[in-house]
C-alpha positions as CSV (number, residue, x, y, z in Angstrom):
1,M,-112.3,10.2,173.9
2,N,-110.6,12.8,176.1
3,E,-107.4,14.4,174.8
4,K,-104.3,13.6,176.9
5,K,-102.3,16.4,178.4
6,L,-98.8,15.9,179.9
7,P,-98.0,17.2,183.4
8,S,-97.3,21.0,183.6
9,K,-94.5,20.4,186.2
10,D,-92.6,17.4,187.6
11,Y,-90.4,17.0,190.6
12,F,-87.8,14.3,191.4
13,L,-87.3,13.5,195.1
14,L,-84.5,11.3,196.5
15,C,-85.0,9.6,199.9
16,E,-84.3,6.5,201.9
17,D,-87.9,5.2,201.7
18,F,-91.5,6.2,201.0
19,R,-95.0,5.1,201.6
20,M,-98.1,5.9,199.5
21,E,-100.8,7.2,201.9
22,G,-104.5,7.7,201.4
23,G,-105.8,10.9,200.0
24,N,-103.1,10.9,197.3
25,K,-100.3,11.7,199.8
26,T,-96.8,10.3,200.0
27,S,-94.7,10.0,203.1
28,L,-90.9,10.4,202.6
29,L,-88.3,9.0,205.1
30,G,-84.8,10.4,205.0
31,F,-85.3,13.0,202.3
32,A,-81.9,13.6,200.6
33,G,-82.7,16.1,197.8
34,S,-83.9,16.4,194.3
35,T,-82.4,16.2,190.8
36,G,-78.7,17.1,190.8
37,T,-78.2,16.1,194.4
38,V,-74.8,14.7,195.4
39,L,-75.0,12.0,198.1
40,N,-71.8,11.9,200.2
41,V,-71.2,8.3,201.2
42,P,-68.3,7.2,203.5
43,K,-65.7,5.1,201.8
44,Q,-65.6,1.5,203.0
45,D,-65.5,-2.0,201.5
46,N,-68.6,-3.5,199.9
47,I,-70.6,-0.3,200.2
48,A,-74.4,-0.5,200.0
49,L,-77.0,1.8,201.4
50,Q,-79.8,0.1,203.3
51,S,-82.2,1.5,200.7
52,L,-82.6,4.3,198.2
53,A,-85.9,5.5,196.8
54,C,-87.0,7.9,194.1
55,V,-90.3,9.6,194.0
56,I,-91.5,11.6,191.0
57,S,-94.4,14.0,191.5
58,L,-96.4,15.0,188.5
59,L,-98.6,18.1,188.7
60,D,-101.7,18.5,186.6
61,G,-101.9,16.7,183.4
62,E,-104.9,14.8,182.1
63,G,-105.5,11.3,180.9
64,T,-104.2,7.8,181.4
65,F,-100.5,7.2,180.5
66,K,-98.4,4.0,180.3
67,T,-95.4,4.5,182.7
68,H,-92.0,3.0,182.8
69,L,-89.2,3.8,185.3
70,V,-85.6,2.9,184.9
71,I,-82.5,3.7,187.0
72,V,-79.1,3.5,185.4
73,S,-75.7,3.2,187.2
74,P,-72.6,5.3,186.4
75,S,-71.3,2.3,184.4
76,N,-74.5,2.2,182.3
77,V,-76.0,-0.8,184.0
78,I,-79.7,-0.9,184.6
79,L,-80.1,-1.2,188.3
80,A,-83.8,-1.4,188.4
81,Q,-86.8,-1.0,186.1
82,G,-90.4,-1.0,186.9
83,D,-93.0,-3.1,185.1
84,P,-95.0,-1.0,182.7
85,E,-98.1,0.4,184.6
86,S,-100.7,3.0,184.0
87,I,-101.3,6.3,185.8
88,T,-104.3,8.5,185.4
89,L,-103.5,12.2,185.7
90,R,-106.2,14.7,186.6
91,P,-106.2,18.5,186.3
92,G,-105.4,20.3,189.6
93,Q,-104.1,17.1,191.2
94,T,-100.6,15.8,192.0
95,S,-99.8,12.2,191.2
96,N,-96.7,10.4,192.6
97,I,-94.7,7.5,191.1
98,G,-91.9,5.9,193.1
99,F,-89.6,2.9,193.5
100,K,-87.1,1.7,196.0
101,I,-83.9,-0.4,195.7
102,A,-82.9,-2.2,198.9
103,P,-80.0,-2.6,199.4
104,F,-78.7,0.0,197.0
105,P,-75.2,-0.9,195.8
106,V,-73.1,2.3,195.8
107,T,-70.7,3.2,193.0
108,E,-69.2,6.7,192.8
109,G,-70.5,8.7,189.8
110,S,-73.7,9.9,188.2
111,Y,-76.9,7.9,188.2
112,R,-79.7,8.5,185.8
113,V,-83.4,8.0,186.3
114,H,-85.8,7.9,183.3
115,L,-89.6,8.1,183.5
116,N,-91.6,7.5,180.3
117,L,-95.2,8.6,180.1
118,D,-96.3,6.9,176.9
119,D,-93.6,8.1,174.4
120,T,-92.5,11.2,176.4
121,R,-89.3,10.7,178.5
122,Y,-88.4,12.7,181.6
123,D,-84.8,12.5,182.7
124,Y,-83.4,13.1,186.2
125,H,-80.0,12.5,187.8
126,F,-78.1,12.4,191.0
127,S,-74.5,11.6,192.0
128,V,-72.7,9.7,194.6
129,A,-69.4,10.9,196.0
130,L,-67.3,8.6,198.2
131,I,-65.7,10.5,201.0
132,D,-63.1,9.8,203.7
133,Q,-64.9,9.6,207.0
134,K,-62.9,11.2,209.8
135,P,-63.1,9.5,213.2
136,R,-65.3,11.4,215.7
137,S,-63.4,12.6,218.8
138,V,-65.0,12.1,222.1
139,S,-64.4,14.8,224.7
């Protein structure tokens, strides 16, 4: 049995949507940032974004791992969690894991995303700030 090796690097990407492509590629739509990003959302009643997606890229690593993804709201409510799945990591390759919430209910504050690879947890975060939207003037 081959020994497992955790990824050497991991990246958290926040976007509106994503699509897994052939050749181990991922297309991102509406890239918003990475861990620590602050999303500025205009204040209004019943705020919801059309969608929000998180993609985590894992570089290198080796072996098959059980994965589990969770996103937690500022009020500690689990907004979404993926069914446990498996991912096989290969040396010299990037593997991507992602999920999308549509619509995404917006609450001001800090959101947390947790990824477990077997018993190892990776933590990421992003924040939402509600801002006053100024009317645009037309010349």
